[in-house]
Phi, psi and omega in degrees: 000133180283150178285149178291157177261132177249157188246357180207154178234130180243123184261133161289167183260287186291125180086354178243307178268337179210154179276068190259348181302323176302332178292321178295318178294321177301318179293319177302312183289332175294322178288324182281339187308316180297343181266359177073023178237160186217130179268126180277160175303325180295319177289325178296325178303333182287340181242358183301134180090358180262174183289159183295322180291320176298316180303313184286331173297318178295316181299311182296322179290318182298316185263359180064034181271131179278155176135167182276134181303317182299323179297317180291321178298320178297315178295319178297316180303312182294318180294314183297318181302318178299319182287323182291342181281352177289140179305138182214125181285147173296158177292159182306133176089348185293308181298319182294319179295315179299321179295320180291321177296321177297318179299323180276359182061039176268124179298141180229139178227159172249133182229102185239145173271004175283160180288159184306312183298323179292317180299312181297321180295316182289320178298321177291320181295329180267356182072027184241026185288351176235024187273345189242149177287332178209148179230128181241133178233177190305318186289354185270002180214157183293323184235148178269174173300140019272005173294154184279355192306314183294320178291322177295323177295319179298315179298321178299316184292330178261011174057047184228133175300138181306325182294343179262009182255140174252123183255136179253118186225168178228354183234163177299311177301325178292315177299316180299318180296314181297317181290324177296332177280353180089021183258163173278120189255120180250124174273128177253127186244040186270340186278165178294339180262018184305133178274162172301160179309132181269124186301325183285346181294142177283336180204145177238128178239139176278344180198149175287352171295341181253021180300130183280088182299338179295346179279354182258127173268165177281149179301151178295000000 
């Protein structure tokens, strides 16, 4: 059976275009350091891909740290922004895939549950601030992943039916969001924080160097 042809590709940001999740964990631990506690990568895996407020509610509960969630989120925001501005190379195959999609005139969007300032900082740090036809961040939809809202907004901005979009994700909430939007969901496992293959994913790739270009049809 031949694979369906899709007409657009929507990229998640962290863990898909750059190995940036360790930066988020670094920022968490910088905020936690005065309390004498430390979040391990294994514990971070349990909240990866969720909203920042959910993450900090889990962190404060896990470590028994007192304080207001909003206060910690504010400190985390400031710390993270400084760290995200450091130069960071894209993951293998990302630049080449984007160039090939551009050559084929395939619309490309970025769909992140991160806040606008974080998205802009990371795109600049990777030199990809002009690589996408549309960029969607957390403030652009009522609900974050795993709800479909952000992916539906991305499809709207590139004028493409969700069913014709192929989404590149690395986390369970991201895969769930893309599929809830009616998209073909691909798990990318190229980052250092790569999760085991997610059962709900329609396809699993170890690198975007192996992206199946045959799944893309030419624009009408």
